N, C-alpha and C positions, 0 to 999 in steps of 0.2 A: 283724620278726614279721609274718606274714600278717594282714591286716585292721587293722593298727595305723595310726593317722592319720599323714599326712605331716607332717614337722617342718621348719620353715624358721627362718632366722636373722632376728632383728628388728633394727631400727635402733638399739635400745638394747643390743644385744649379747646378748639372751636368746633362747632357743629356745621355740617354741610350736607347738601343733598348728594346722592351718589353721582359720581362723575367717572368719565373714562380716563384711564391712566395716560398721562401726557407723554410717556416715553414709548410704550409699545403701541399706543393708539387703539388697543383692542380690548383688553381686560378692564373690568370695573375696578376702580381704585378702592383701597382698603384704608388709606390714611393720606394725610397731606404733610409732606416734608419740605420745609423751607419754601412754601407757597406752591409746591408741585404735588398734584394728586398722583399717587403711585399705587399700582396693583401689588399683589403679594410678591410675585416674582421679581418685579423691578425694584421693589423696596429691598428685597434680599440682595439683589445685585448691587444696589446702592451701598449697603453696609459693607459688603465684601470688597467692593472696589476701593472704598476709602481706606480699608485696612491694608489690602495687598499692595497698593501703590506706595505705602510707607515701608514695604519690605523689599524694595528693589535691590538693596545691598546684598540680600541673601537669596538671590536667584540661583537656579541650578548651575548656570554657566559660570558662576563665581565660586563654585566649590573648589577648594584647593586639591591638588593632586595627591597630597600626602595624608588626607584624612577628611572626615566629615566635620562640619561646623556644629557647635553645640550652643544652644541659647537657653537661658533660664527665664521661666515665666513665673513670677510670684502670683499665687492664687489666693485671693482673700475669700473666695466663694461668694462674692457679690456678683451682680449682673454684669459689671464691666469686665472683670478679669475672666469670667466664664464665657462671655461673648467673644473675647479675644481668643481664648483657647479653642472655642468652637470654630471660628472662622479660619484660624491657622490650621486646625485639624483638616478641614475641607480643602484648604489650599495645598497642604502637603499631599493629600490623596490625589488631587488633580495633577500635581507635579509627577507623582509616581506613575500615574496612568499614562502621561504623555511622554515621559523621558526614561522611565525605569528607575529613577532615583529622585531624591529630594534635596532641596537646597540647604537643609539644616535638620538637626534633631532637636526636639524639645525636651527639656527637663522641667517638670512642673513642681514648684515648691509651695508647700503649705506651712505656715508658721502658727503654732499654738500661742496665743497671746494671754493665756490665763495666769502666768507667773507662778504656776504650781510647781514647776521643775520637772514634772512628769507629763508626757504627752497624753492628751485626752483624745477620744474618738469623736469625730463629728460626722453625723449621718449624711450631711451634704457632701463631705469629702468622699465618703464611700460611694455616693451617687455619681460624683464626678469621675471617679476611677472606673466605675462600670460603664459610663458613657464614653470615655476615651481610653480604652484599655491599651491602645497602641503606644501610649506615651509613658515615660518614666516619671513616677511620682515619688517625691521624697518629702519627709516631714522634719520639722525642727521646732524647738521651743524658744521663745524670746529670751528665756534665761540663759540660753547657750552663748549669748553675746556678752555676758557680764564680765567674763575673764578678759576678753579683748578690751573692754572699756577700762578695766582696772589697769591693764598694761599701758594704756594711753595716758591715764591720769598720773601714773608714777613710773619712774625709771626702775629697772629691774634690781638695782643695787640699793634701793631705798626700803627701809623697814616699813611695812604697810600696817596701817590700822592699829587696833588695840591688841598688841602682842600677836599680831597675825590673824586676829578674829575679825575678818572683814565683814561689812554689812552685806546682806543679800540685795538682789535687785528690787524686790518689793519694799524693803526697808528704805532703800535709797529713794525710790519714787514717792513713797509716802512722806518723806521729809521735805519734798518740794512744796513751795508755798501756795500753788494755785492749780486749778484744772488746766489752765493754759500751759503751765510749766510741765505738768505730768504728760499731757498730750503731745507737747512739742518734743520732749526728750524721748518718749516712747517711740514716736515716729522715726526719729533719727537712729535709735537703737535698732529698730526693725530694718531700716535701710542698710545699716552696717552689717547686720546678720545676712541679709540677702547677698550683699557683695562678697562677704566671706565665703558663703556657700557656693556662689557662682565661680569664684576663683578656685576653690577646692575641687570643683567638678570640671575644671578646665573649660568653662563656658566663655565664649567670645564676647557676649554682651547680655544685658538684662532687658527683657521686654516687659515694660510696665503697662498695666491695664488702665491707664489714666485717660479719661476723655478730655475734651476741651473744657467741659464743666469743671472737672477735678483740677486741671492745670490752672484755670482761672482762680479757683479757690486757693490753690497753693501759692499763686503769684501774690495775691492780696495778703494772705496770712503771713508769708515769709517776709514781705515788706513791712508789715505791721510789727513783726517780731525782731526786726533789725538785721535781716539777712538779704536785703534787696541787692547788695553787692554781688551775690552769688546766683541770682535768678537765672541768668542765661545758661549757666552750667547745670542748673537743676531741671529746667523744663525743655531744653533743646535736645534734639536727636544728635547722638554722636558721643564724643569723649566726655567723660565726667571727671570731677575732681577726686573721685574715689578710686580711680585707677582701672575702671572698666567702663566701656561705652553703655549708655542708656538709650533706649528707643521707646517711643510712645506711639504705637501703630493706631491707636484710637483717637489721636489728637485732633482729627478733623470731624469728629462726631460728638454730639451732645448726649448727656446721660439719658434724657427723656427719649431720644431716638432709639437707644438700646432697649429701654423698657418697652417701647412700642414694637420693636423688632421681636422681642421675646413673646409678647402677647399675641401678635398678629401673624408672625411668620414661623418662628421656631418655638413651638409650644413646649418642647422638652426642656427649654431653659426657664420656663415659668417657675419651676420648683425652687430656683435660686433667687427669685424676686423676694426681697425682704419687705417688711411693712413700710420702711422709709423710702422705698423706691417709687411708691405710688402716691405719696402725699408730700406736701410741702414741708421742708425742714422748719422746725420751730426753735427759736432761741429762748433760753431761760436765763434767770439771774446768774446762775453759776456756769453758764456756757463758756467754753474755751474760745480763744480767738479763732481757732480752726472751725469750731461749730458755728460761730457767728458768721464767718465768711461763707460757709456752706449754705446757711440760711439766706444770706444776702444774694449770692450768685444764683441760687435756686429761684428766688423771686424775680431777679433780673432776666434770667433765661426764659421764664414763662412768657414775658411780654416783649423782650428785646434781645433775642438770642445773638444778634450780630454784635452787640456790645461785648458779650462773653468771648466771642471769637476774636474780637479786636484786642481784648486784654491779653490773651495768649500770644497773639501775633506781635503786638508791640513789645512785650517783654522779651520775646525771642529775638527781635531785631536789635534790641539794645545790647549788642554784644560788647562785653568788656574784655580787656586783655587778661590772660591768665596770670595770676600773681607769680612773681619770680620764685625759683626753687628755694631761696633762702627765707621765704615767708614762713611764719608759724603755721602749724596745723592744729585746729581745734581738737581737743581730746574727746569731745562729745560727738559733734557732727562730722568731724574729719575734714571740714572745709578749710582751705587755706585762707589766712587773713594777714593783713599787712602789719608791720612792726609798730604802727602808731598806737596799738593797744597793748598795754602792759599786762603781764600775767595777773590772773585774778588774785592770787595771794600765795603765801608760803605757809607751810604747816610747822609752827613752832621751830623755825630755823632750819627745817629740813632743806636739803639741797634740791628736792624735786619741786616743781612748780605746776600749778593748774593752768595749762594753756587753753584758754577758752576764747572763742570769737565773741563779738559784741552780743549777738543774738543769744548764745548760750549763757553768757554772763547774766542776761536778764532772766532766763529760765532757771538757772542754777546759781543762786546767790552764794557768795563766798562762805557764809555761815553753814550752809548745807554740806559743803565739802569738808571744811575743817572740823565741823561737829561730828561727822561720821568717820573721818579718816585720820584725824590728827593723832599723833603718838602721845599716850598719857604720860603725865609727869610722875616723878617718883612718889610724890605725896598721894597721887591717885591710886597707886598700887597698894598702899598700906591699908 
């Protein structure tokens, strides 16, 4: 209709007439974030401020006199980790311009999850390297963590496998009973590899690109899988059970806000938007628990985003005491657990034991381990 106000789509999925930005009171809003119409520049500042305030520990004034701090940023090439890299890149540039130095150096890690054993090339990774040439990029394969896992499963003086012929990582994962088990174990192996690489490169901490949306999904999924006891250590900023601090600078932002940020403000990030970033996650009959929680939180966030934020806040506040040093450490996820859980089993009288927490015992049944790793009997060799 002639003379009718223009209508645009907001980040919350609602239509509204053009309005003036509530923060600068001058420019026209491009989106509505948490009931506030924001212009392009104020929306950009909103995203950057949320991230930077979570990086106070790594300000320039906190740089030690004996060297520069190094932080590892795992890059999945999804919109969340790319947005984090983009914001920190601009943050470091501003620090350099103001003070002549930066509060930390970034090492960007990409992990090939193909299980092929040889690293493949990803065109999105090449695009990220071209976009952020100032930072150090390193690559690894998920199969690189397998030796570390085997060392955790068995003591060094134990004869392993069928005359030393150990199963490969793909063989181990394919032996697991469900999509939930495979997704769960793969995620913990990836986290172990990230920690190993961070320590190897003398990084002080790991910066995860998890939004409030992702942390809420993880909270519900880990609880459903039997690891609710370790939640505060998994989603809170600071020391982790894996021996290196974890930080989540995107924890105050929703995934849909990052999608809107890429589309409306930082157009160069749109190349990293996948098909699942713009549509609601769908559960299927064979979905893993993680996929189900992603679908559920996605639907809740669309209508009631405050509930998602409350899930993360509540889980973070329920701080539990760190288990004593005498507690067992799970051979799969490396999380400490109390002695009230017995080892999963022993392999034909072997002295080594499979030390697994309750959650990993559900994902990796005893038969999967003994079937792949047990020492064959004399009759089997004939």
